[in-house]
C-alpha positions as CSV (number, residue, x, y, z in Angstrom):
1,M,0.0,0.0,0.0
2,V,1.4,3.4,-1.0
3,K,1.3,6.0,1.8
4,P,0.0,9.4,0.8
5,A,2.5,12.2,0.6
6,S,3.1,13.8,4.0
7,G,3.1,17.4,2.7
8,R,6.4,18.0,4.6
9,S,9.0,20.2,3.0
10,K,12.3,19.0,1.8
11,D,14.0,20.7,4.8
12,E,11.5,19.0,7.2
13,L,12.1,15.6,5.6
14,M,15.9,16.1,5.8
15,Q,15.6,17.1,9.4
16,A,13.5,13.9,10.2
17,F,16.0,11.8,8.2
18,G,19.0,13.2,10.1
19,S,17.3,13.1,13.4
20,C,16.5,9.4,13.0
21,L,20.1,8.6,12.1
22,Q,21.4,10.5,15.1
23,R,19.1,8.5,17.4
24,G,20.3,5.3,15.8
25,D,16.9,4.6,14.3
26,V,18.2,3.7,10.8
27,M,15.0,2.0,9.7
28,G,13.0,5.0,10.8
29,A,15.2,7.1,8.6
30,L,14.1,5.2,5.5
31,E,10.6,6.7,5.3
32,P,11.6,10.4,5.2
33,G,14.6,9.5,3.0
34,I,12.6,7.6,0.5
35,E,9.9,10.4,0.5
36,I,12.6,13.0,-0.3
37,V,13.8,11.0,-3.3
38,D,10.3,10.2,-4.5
39,K,9.1,13.9,-4.2
40,F,12.1,15.7,-5.4
41,G,14.0,13.2,-7.6
42,A,17.4,11.7,-7.2
43,S,19.1,14.5,-9.0
44,N,17.7,17.1,-6.6
45,V,18.7,15.3,-3.4
46,D,21.7,15.8,-1.2
47,P,24.4,13.2,-2.4
48,G,25.1,12.1,1.2
49,L,21.4,11.1,1.6
50,L,21.5,9.4,-1.8
51,A,24.6,7.5,-0.7
52,T,23.1,6.4,2.6
53,L,19.7,5.2,1.5
54,P,20.7,2.3,-0.7
55,N,22.7,0.8,2.2
56,L,19.7,1.1,4.5
57,L,17.4,-0.4,1.9
58,M,19.8,-3.4,1.4
59,H,19.7,-4.0,5.2
60,R,15.9,-3.8,5.4
61,D,15.6,-6.1,2.4
62,A,11.8,-5.7,1.9
63,P,10.3,-6.4,-1.5
64,G,11.4,-3.8,-4.0
65,D,14.2,-2.5,-1.8
66,A,17.0,-4.0,-4.0
67,E,15.6,-2.5,-7.1
68,R,15.2,0.9,-5.5
69,A,18.7,0.7,-4.1
70,Y,20.0,-0.1,-7.6
71,V,18.3,2.9,-9.1
72,M,19.7,5.2,-6.4
73,C,23.2,3.9,-6.7
74,A,23.1,4.0,-10.5
75,A,22.0,7.7,-10.3
76,L,24.8,8.5,-7.9
77,M,27.5,6.6,-9.8
78,S,26.5,8.2,-13.1
79,D,27.1,11.7,-11.8
80,F,29.5,11.1,-8.9
81,P,30.1,14.2,-6.8
82,P,33.9,14.9,-6.3
83,A,33.1,15.9,-2.6
84,M,32.2,12.3,-1.9
85,R,35.4,10.7,-3.2
86,E,36.2,9.2,0.2
87,R,32.9,7.3,0.1
88,R,33.2,6.0,-3.5
89,H,34.3,2.5,-2.5
90,Q,31.4,2.1,-0.1
91,I,28.9,3.3,-2.7
92,T,30.4,1.0,-5.3
93,Y,30.0,-1.8,-2.8
94,D,26.4,-1.0,-2.3
95,Y,25.9,-0.7,-6.0
96,V,27.4,-4.2,-6.6
97,Q,25.2,-5.6,-3.8
98,A,22.1,-4.1,-5.5
99,L,23.2,-5.5,-8.8
100,V,23.7,-9.0,-7.3
101,R,20.3,-8.9,-5.6
102,T,18.6,-7.8,-8.8
103,K,20.4,-10.7,-10.6
104,Q,22.5,-8.4,-12.8
105,F,25.6,-10.7,-12.2
106,A,27.6,-9.8,-15.3
107,K,27.3,-6.0,-14.6
108,A,28.1,-6.7,-10.9
109,F,31.3,-8.5,-11.9
110,E,32.3,-5.8,-14.4
111,T,31.8,-3.2,-11.7
112,C,34.0,-5.1,-9.3
113,D,36.6,-5.5,-12.0
114,A,36.7,-1.8,-12.6
115,I,37.3,-0.9,-8.9
116,N,40.7,0.8,-8.5
117,P,41.2,0.4,-4.8
118,P,43.4,3.1,-3.1
119,T,44.2,1.1,0.0
120,A,45.0,-2.5,0.9
121,R,41.7,-2.8,2.8
122,D,39.8,-1.6,-0.2
123,A,41.7,-4.1,-2.4
124,A,40.6,-6.9,0.0
125,E,37.0,-5.7,-0.1
126,A,37.2,-5.5,-3.9
127,R,38.4,-9.1,-4.1
128,E,35.5,-10.1,-1.7
129,L,33.0,-8.3,-4.0
130,R,34.4,-10.2,-7.0
131,F,34.2,-13.5,-5.3
132,E,30.6,-12.8,-4.1
133,A,29.5,-11.7,-7.6
134,L,31.1,-14.9,-9.1
135,A,29.5,-17.1,-6.5
136,N,26.1,-15.6,-7.1
137,L,26.5,-15.9,-10.9
138,R,27.5,-19.5,-10.5
139,G,24.4,-20.2,-8.3
140,A,22.1,-18.5,-10.8
141,L,23.6,-20.5,-13.7
142,E,23.2,-23.7,-11.8
143,R,19.6,-22.9,-11.0
144,E,19.0,-22.1,-14.7
145,N,20.6,-25.4,-15.8
146,T,18.5,-27.3,-13.2
147,F,15.3,-25.7,-14.3
148,A,16.2,-26.3,-18.0
149,A,16.9,-29.9,-17.3
150,T,13.5,-30.4,-15.6
151,Q,11.8,-28.8,-18.6
152,D,13.5,-30.7,-21.3
153,P,14.0,-34.4,-20.3
Protein backbone atom coordinates (compact mmCIF):
# COMPACT_ATOMS: atom_id res chain seq x y z
CA MET A 1 0.00 0.00 0.00
CA VAL A 2 1.38 3.41 -0.98
CA LYS A 3 1.31 6.01 1.76
CA PRO A 4 -0.01 9.43 0.80
CA ALA A 5 2.53 12.22 0.61
CA SER A 6 3.05 13.81 3.99
CA GLY A 7 3.14 17.37 2.70
CA ARG A 8 6.38 18.00 4.59
CA SER A 9 8.97 20.24 2.95
CA LYS A 10 12.34 19.01 1.79
CA ASP A 11 13.99 20.66 4.81
CA GLU A 12 11.53 19.03 7.22
CA LEU A 13 12.11 15.63 5.63
CA MET A 14 15.90 16.08 5.75
CA GLN A 15 15.65 17.05 9.41
CA ALA A 16 13.53 13.95 10.15
CA PHE A 17 16.02 11.78 8.25
CA GLY A 18 19.01 13.21 10.10
CA SER A 19 17.26 13.07 13.45
CA CYS A 20 16.46 9.37 13.02
CA LEU A 21 20.06 8.59 12.08
CA GLN A 22 21.39 10.52 15.08
CA ARG A 23 19.10 8.54 17.39
CA GLY A 24 20.32 5.31 15.81
CA ASP A 25 16.90 4.61 14.27
CA VAL A 26 18.21 3.69 10.82
CA MET A 27 15.02 1.96 9.74
CA GLY A 28 13.02 5.01 10.83
CA ALA A 29 15.24 7.14 8.60
CA LEU A 30 14.10 5.21 5.54
CA GLU A 31 10.59 6.67 5.34
CA PRO A 32 11.59 10.36 5.19
CA GLY A 33 14.62 9.52 3.03
CA ILE A 34 12.57 7.64 0.46
CA GLU A 35 9.93 10.37 0.51
CA ILE A 36 12.58 12.97 -0.31
CA VAL A 37 13.81 10.97 -3.32
CA ASP A 38 10.26 10.23 -4.48
CA LYS A 39 9.08 13.85 -4.16
CA PHE A 40 12.14 15.70 -5.43
CA GLY A 41 13.98 13.18 -7.63
CA ALA A 42 17.43 11.66 -7.17
CA SER A 43 19.14 14.50 -9.03
CA ASN A 44 17.69 17.06 -6.58
CA VAL A 45 18.71 15.26 -3.41
CA ASP A 46 21.75 15.75 -1.19
CA PRO A 47 24.39 13.23 -2.40
CA GLY A 48 25.06 12.15 1.19
CA LEU A 49 21.44 11.12 1.61
CA LEU A 50 21.46 9.39 -1.77
CA ALA A 51 24.61 7.50 -0.74
CA THR A 52 23.12 6.40 2.60
CA LEU A 53 19.67 5.23 1.49
CA PRO A 54 20.75 2.27 -0.69
CA ASN A 55 22.71 0.79 2.19
CA LEU A 56 19.71 1.14 4.51
CA LEU A 57 17.42 -0.39 1.88
CA MET A 58 19.76 -3.35 1.41
CA HIS A 59 19.72 -3.96 5.17
CA ARG A 60 15.94 -3.76 5.38
CA ASP A 61 15.61 -6.07 2.36
CA ALA A 62 11.84 -5.69 1.89
CA PRO A 63 10.29 -6.45 -1.52
CA GLY A 64 11.41 -3.82 -4.02
CA ASP A 65 14.25 -2.51 -1.83
CA ALA A 66 17.05 -3.98 -3.97
CA GLU A 67 15.55 -2.49 -7.13
CA ARG A 68 15.16 0.92 -5.48
CA ALA A 69 18.73 0.73 -4.11
CA TYR A 70 20.00 -0.12 -7.60
CA VAL A 71 18.28 2.93 -9.13
CA MET A 72 19.65 5.24 -6.44
CA CYS A 73 23.20 3.87 -6.70
CA ALA A 74 23.12 4.05 -10.50
CA ALA A 75 22.02 7.70 -10.33
CA LEU A 76 24.81 8.51 -7.91
CA MET A 77 27.46 6.55 -9.84
CA SER A 78 26.52 8.21 -13.14
CA ASP A 79 27.14 11.71 -11.75
CA PHE A 80 29.52 11.10 -8.86
CA PRO A 81 30.14 14.23 -6.77
CA PRO A 82 33.86 14.92 -6.26
CA ALA A 83 33.15 15.91 -2.64
CA MET A 84 32.18 12.28 -1.92
CA ARG A 85 35.39 10.75 -3.24
CA GLU A 86 36.20 9.18 0.15
CA ARG A 87 32.87 7.29 0.08
CA ARG A 88 33.20 6.01 -3.50
CA HIS A 89 34.31 2.54 -2.46
CA GLN A 90 31.35 2.09 -0.06
CA ILE A 91 28.92 3.35 -2.67
CA THR A 92 30.44 1.00 -5.25
CA TYR A 93 30.03 -1.84 -2.76
CA ASP A 94 26.35 -0.97 -2.25
CA TYR A 95 25.91 -0.72 -6.03
CA VAL A 96 27.39 -4.19 -6.55
CA GLN A 97 25.19 -5.61 -3.79
CA ALA A 98 22.12 -4.13 -5.47
CA LEU A 99 23.23 -5.53 -8.83
CA VAL A 100 23.70 -8.99 -7.31
CA ARG A 101 20.31 -8.90 -5.57
CA THR A 102 18.61 -7.81 -8.80
CA LYS A 103 20.38 -10.67 -10.61
CA GLN A 104 22.53 -8.43 -12.81
CA PHE A 105 25.55 -10.66 -12.23
CA ALA A 106 27.61 -9.77 -15.30
CA LYS A 107 27.28 -6.04 -14.58
CA ALA A 108 28.15 -6.69 -10.92
CA PHE A 109 31.31 -8.51 -11.91
CA GLU A 110 32.28 -5.80 -14.43
CA THR A 111 31.78 -3.17 -11.74
CA CYS A 112 33.97 -5.13 -9.31
CA ASP A 113 36.60 -5.52 -11.98
CA ALA A 114 36.67 -1.75 -12.57
CA ILE A 115 37.34 -0.90 -8.91
CA ASN A 116 40.69 0.80 -8.51
CA PRO A 117 41.23 0.40 -4.77
CA PRO A 118 43.35 3.11 -3.12
CA THR A 119 44.23 1.08 0.00
CA ALA A 120 45.01 -2.52 0.91
CA ARG A 121 41.72 -2.76 2.82
CA ASP A 122 39.79 -1.57 -0.23
CA ALA A 123 41.66 -4.07 -2.39
CA ALA A 124 40.65 -6.89 -0.03
CA GLU A 125 37.02 -5.72 -0.13
CA ALA A 126 37.16 -5.52 -3.93
CA ARG A 127 38.39 -9.14 -4.06
CA GLU A 128 35.54 -10.13 -1.72
CA LEU A 129 33.02 -8.35 -3.97
CA ARG A 130 34.38 -10.15 -7.05
CA PHE A 131 34.17 -13.49 -5.26
CA GLU A 132 30.58 -12.83 -4.14
CA ALA A 133 29.53 -11.73 -7.64
CA LEU A 134 31.07 -14.87 -9.14
CA ALA A 135 29.51 -17.13 -6.51
CA ASN A 136 26.07 -15.62 -7.13
CA LEU A 137 26.52 -15.87 -10.89
CA ARG A 138 27.49 -19.52 -10.53
CA GLY A 139 24.45 -20.19 -8.34
CA ALA A 140 22.14 -18.49 -10.84
CA LEU A 141 23.58 -20.50 -13.72
CA GLU A 142 23.23 -23.74 -11.76
CA ARG A 143 19.58 -22.92 -10.99
CA GLU A 144 18.96 -22.10 -14.66
CA ASN A 145 20.56 -25.38 -15.76
CA THR A 146 18.54 -27.34 -13.20
CA PHE A 147 15.33 -25.65 -14.33
CA ALA A 148 16.17 -26.27 -18.01
CA ALA A 149 16.93 -29.95 -17.28
CA THR A 150 13.52 -30.43 -15.65
CA GLN A 151 11.77 -28.77 -18.60
CA ASP A 152 13.53 -30.74 -21.34
CA PRO A 153 14.00 -34.40 -20.34
